[in-house]
VOVO-247367 format. One line per 8 residues: for each residue z, x, y of C-alpha. Coordinates in nm, 2 decimals. Example, Ala and Ser with C-alpha at 12.3 -4.5 7.8 and 13.67 -1.06 7.14 Angstrom:
0.78:1.23:-0.45; 0.71:1.37:-0.11
This chain:
0.73:3.52:-2.06; 0.46:3.28:-1.86; 0.62:2.98:-1.64; 0.50:2.61:-1.63; 0.22:2.49:-1.50; 0.24:2.12:-1.39; -0.07:1.90:-1.34; 0.03:1.53:-1.21
-0.27:1.31:-1.14; -0.18:0.97:-0.92; -0.37:0.75:-1.18; -0.47:0.49:-0.98; -0.78:0.27:-0.86; -1.08:0.35:-0.67; -1.05:0.43:-0.30; -0.67:0.27:-0.26
-0.75:0.45:0.11; -0.99:0.15:0.21; -0.73:-0.09:0.20; -0.95:-0.35:-0.02; -0.78:-0.64:-0.23; -1.05:-0.59:-0.46; -0.91:-0.33:-0.69; -1.17:-0.12:-0.89
-1.14:0.15:-1.20; -1.42:0.30:-1.23; -1.29:0.62:-1.19; -1.09:0.61:-1.53; -1.46:0.67:-1.69; -1.48:1.03:-1.49; -1.12:1.14:-1.61; -1.24:1.30:-1.91
-1.44:1.57:-1.76; -1.11:1.70:-1.61; -0.93:1.65:-1.91; -1.20:1.85:-2.10; -1.12:2.13:-1.82; -0.79:2.16:-1.86; -0.81:2.13:-2.24; -1.03:2.48:-2.17
-0.74:2.62:-2.02; -0.45:2.50:-2.25; -0.32:2.27:-1.94; -0.14:1.94:-2.01; -0.20:1.64:-1.72; 0.04:1.41:-1.67; -0.09:1.12:-1.60; 0.12:0.90:-1.31
0.01:0.56:-1.41; -0.06:0.24:-1.18; -0.07:-0.13:-1.25; -0.46:-0.19:-1.22; -0.51:0.16:-1.43; -0.28:0.03:-1.69; -0.47:-0.23:-1.78; -0.81:-0.03:-1.80
-0.92:-0.05:-2.14; -1.08:0.30:-2.04; -0.79:0.51:-1.92; -0.61:0.34:-2.22; -0.86:0.49:-2.47; -0.80:0.83:-2.26; -0.40:0.77:-2.23; -0.39:0.75:-2.65
-0.59:0.99:-2.69; -0.40:1.27:-2.51; -0.08:1.08:-2.66; -0.21:1.15:-3.01; -0.35:1.52:-2.91; -0.04:1.65:-2.75; -0.21:1.74:-2.43; -0.10:1.55:-2.20
0.20:1.26:-2.10; 0.19:0.92:-1.95; 0.44:0.90:-1.63; 0.46:0.59:-1.41; 0.34:0.53:-1.05; 0.41:0.22:-0.83; 0.23:0.10:-0.53; 0.41:-0.17:-0.42
0.15:-0.40:-0.29; 0.03:-0.44:-0.63; 0.24:-0.44:-0.88; 0.43:-0.73:-1.00; 0.60:-0.94:-0.94; 0.48:-1.01:-0.64; 0.69:-1.00:-0.31; 0.52:-1.12:0.03
0.68:-0.86:0.22; 0.39:-0.86:0.60; 0.14:-1.06:0.66; -0.10:-0.89:0.47; 0.04:-0.64:0.23; -0.29:-0.54:0.08; -0.37:-0.41:0.45; -0.04:-0.24:0.55
-0.01:-0.09:0.20; 0.43:-0.14:0.28; 0.67:0.16:0.08; 0.88:0.01:-0.21; 1.17:0.13:-0.04; 1.11:-0.12:0.23; 1.19:-0.42:-0.05; 1.52:-0.53:-0.15
1.67:-0.37:-0.43; 1.66:-0.65:-0.65; 1.26:-0.62:-0.59; 1.24:-0.27:-0.68; 1.42:-0.29:-0.95; 1.21:-0.60:-1.13; 0.89:-0.40:-1.01; 0.97:-0.09:-1.20
1.12:-0.28:-1.50; 0.77:-0.44:-1.48; 0.57:-0.12:-1.50; 0.80:0.05:-1.74; 0.77:-0.20:-1.99; 0.37:-0.24:-1.94; 0.31:0.12:-2.03; 0.54:0.13:-2.31
0.39:-0.15:-2.44; 0.01:-0.01:-2.36; 0.08:0.35:-2.48; 0.38:0.32:-2.72; 0.57:0.59:-2.58; 0.86:0.59:-2.38; 0.81:0.64:-2.02; 1.04:0.90:-1.83
0.86:1.04:-1.55; 0.75:0.88:-1.24; 0.60:0.97:-0.88; 0.66:0.70:-0.63; 0.37:0.53:-0.45; 0.29:0.66:-0.11; 0.54:0.96:-0.18; 0.82:0.69:-0.04
1.18:0.73:-0.18; 1.53:0.73:-0.13; 1.87:0.68:-0.30; 1.86:0.32:-0.42; 1.53:0.38:-0.60; 1.67:0.73:-0.72; 1.93:0.50:-0.85; 1.70:0.22:-1.01
1.48:0.53:-1.18; 1.82:0.60:-1.36; 1.95:0.27:-1.46; 1.57:0.20:-1.60; 1.57:0.55:-1.77; 1.38:0.75:-1.61; 1.46:1.16:-1.64; 1.20:1.29:-1.39
1.09:1.20:-1.03; 0.84:1.41:-0.88; 0.80:1.21:-0.55; 0.92:1.49:-0.30; 0.68:1.68:-0.09; 0.94:1.95:0.09; 0.81:2.01:0.44; 0.65:1.70:0.47
0.77:1.37:0.69; 0.59:1.06:0.64; 0.78:0.90:0.92; 0.49:0.83:1.13; 0.32:0.69:0.87; 0.41:0.27:0.87; 0.42:0.08:0.59; 0.57:-0.24:0.69
0.45:-0.25:1.08; 0.79:-0.36:1.14; 0.97:-0.09:0.94; 1.06:0.26:0.96; 0.78:0.40:0.85; 0.81:0.67:0.54; 1.01:0.93:0.37; 1.13:1.25:0.57
1.13:1.54:0.31; 1.17:1.84:0.60; 1.48:1.95:0.46; 1.43:1.90:0.12; 1.48:2.17:-0.16; 1.16:2.31:-0.26; 1.24:2.44:-0.62; 1.30:2.18:-0.90
1.69:2.01:-0.90; 1.89:1.75:-1.06; 2.00:1.50:-0.77; 2.29:1.41:-0.56; 2.24:1.03:-0.62; 2.43:0.98:-0.31; 2.21:1.25:-0.12; 1.88:1.31:-0.28
1.77:1.63:-0.07; 2.07:1.83:-0.25; 2.17:1.95:-0.60; 2.37:1.70:-0.78; 2.51:1.60:-1.12; 2.27:1.29:-1.20; 2.03:1.27:-1.52; 1.79:1.23:-1.25
1.57:1.56:-1.21; 1.34:1.60:-0.86; 1.01:1.80:-0.95; 0.90:1.87:-0.58; 0.51:1.89:-0.57; 0.45:2.28:-0.48; 0.37:2.26:-0.11; 0.46:2.58:0.13
0.46:2.66:0.48; 0.17:2.86:0.55; 0.39:3.14:0.78; 0.50:3.17:0.31; 0.18:3.24:0.24; 0.04:3.38:0.56; 0.32:3.53:0.76; 0.06:3.77:1.01
-0.15:3.48:1.08; 0.10:3.23:1.17; 0.26:3.45:1.37; -0.04:3.51:1.62; -0.12:3.16:1.61; 0.19:3.01:1.71; 0.18:3.31:2.02; -0.17:3.13:2.12
-0.02:2.82:2.13; 0.27:2.88:2.31; 0.05:3.08:2.53; -0.20:2.77:2.52; 0.05:2.49:2.62; 0.22:2.71:2.91; -0.07:2.83:3.07; -0.38:2.54:2.94
-0.72:2.60:2.99; -0.99:2.34:3.18; -1.17:2.13:2.97; -1.47:2.24:3.15; -1.41:2.53:2.98; -1.32:2.37:2.63; -1.43:2.03:2.58; -1.17:1.94:2.28
-0.86:2.03:2.18; -0.80:2.37:2.02; -0.46:2.32:1.91; -0.55:2.02:1.73; -0.87:2.23:1.58; -0.62:2.50:1.46; -0.39:2.23:1.33; -0.63:2.12:1.09
-0.76:2.48:0.96; -0.43:2.67:0.94; -0.18:2.34:0.88; 0.17:2.41:0.89; 0.22:2.32:0.50; -0.02:2.42:0.21; -0.03:2.22:-0.07; -0.16:2.32:-0.43
-0.38:2.03:-0.38; -0.76:2.05:-0.39; -0.92:1.95:-0.01; -1.31:2.05:-0.01; -1.25:2.40:0.15; -0.89:2.52:0.03; -0.98:2.71:-0.28; -0.87:3.05:-0.12
-0.54:2.90:0.02; -0.43:2.72:-0.33; -0.49:3.09:-0.48; -0.27:3.22:-0.26; 0.02:2.97:-0.31; -0.03:3.08:-0.69; 0.03:3.42:-0.60; 0.31:3.37:-0.33
0.48:3.21:-0.63; 0.40:3.48:-0.90; 0.53:3.73:-0.65; 0.86:3.52:-0.58; 0.92:3.43:-0.96; 0.85:3.01:-0.91; 0.98:2.90:-1.27; 0.69:2.61:-1.22
0.43:2.54:-0.97; 0.29:2.15:-0.96; -0.04:2.05:-0.86; -0.14:1.71:-0.76; -0.43:1.51:-0.74; -0.55:1.13:-0.71; -0.81:1.04:-1.05; -1.01:0.83:-0.77
-1.06:1.19:-0.62; -1.26:1.29:-0.95; -1.52:1.02:-0.89; -1.80:1.02:-0.66; -1.78:0.77:-0.37; -1.38:0.73:-0.53; -1.22:0.90:-0.20; -1.28:1.00:0.14
-1.24:1.36:0.03; -1.53:1.35:-0.21; -1.78:1.11:-0.13; -2.10:1.29:-0.33; -2.18:1.39:-0.69; -2.20:1.73:-0.53; -1.90:1.70:-0.38; -1.74:1.63:-0.69
-1.95:1.92:-0.85; -1.77:2.17:-0.58; -1.44:2.04:-0.64; -1.48:2.19:-1.06; -1.64:2.44:-0.98; -1.34:2.55:-0.79; -1.12:2.38:-1.01; -1.26:2.64:-1.27
-1.19:2.90:-1.08; -0.82:2.83:-1.01; -0.71:2.72:-1.33; -0.85:3.03:-1.45; -0.68:3.26:-1.16; -0.32:3.06:-1.31; -0.40:3.09:-1.69; -0.30:3.47:-1.62
0.07:3.34:-1.54; 0.11:3.03:-1.62; 0.10:2.80:-1.93; 0.05:2.42:-1.92; 0.35:2.18:-1.92; 0.39:1.79:-1.89; 0.71:1.66:-1.71; 0.87:1.61:-1.99
0.87:1.95:-2.12; 0.95:2.10:-1.81; 1.27:1.85:-1.81; 1.34:1.97:-2.19; 1.35:2.35:-2.10; 1.57:2.28:-1.76; 1.82:2.05:-1.95
């Protein structure tokens, strides 16, 4: 029996990384190309939708179509600084992009309620799947999701810490997922890194350590780093930080998420998952990354065309062992 391939899209405004107060949604017009590619392989898409995209006529049209054709799911994604009801947290929320977990619990609850009702009114379905904005999640947020009828969360990025990425400049940064489980699990509401008895299923994004995928190479790189740190090399010979370069080429963790040149890594993740009998793999991308100029990663039409070439090869490879599943469908299989 084929396992589940879950495609999640953070469905949000254009180039949120620019931190502009003027949020546009032109990328909604480009999503049909991605949907058509997924349809080609019988894969389903979970569109985790934030406030501005929930108001986009182009996206509403696409969303209703995928619901009617049973080719995807609408879930919720929340950017605290731009999602009603508004609550000023910093001197410039559009500049700092504060995490929702930095707001008072009653404000979090109001924002979750607003977004849930908005999406349900726009699309005429119950909204049960969720991903936190900027990957920020904690037990208070989890309890609010349960209280508002959510069944699935996919905010966890195993092995990744966001603590150094500030929201509120006076805050503590994002969530540390270093010791979280990599497989899906029903959350313990007192400790969301552990399995418990709640009704909320956590479905982490597929992220593996480089050591798991490239064990021999990882050992060699670690050995080189240790020697480099111990001995050092004169800047006259090497005028850049070799360790920094190696970290960019061979990061400690690799995601099932497209970058400009990581097709080989993504295929390695898939092969490792098949070999180790993972019951699902979860791919993620931002909606704006599918539009030329919509993100720092894919700035030109050529780069987006190359992205689609890679995605076609990746999806073809995945189709040999996995079937397309929405988050909600995966939940039903686990429940």
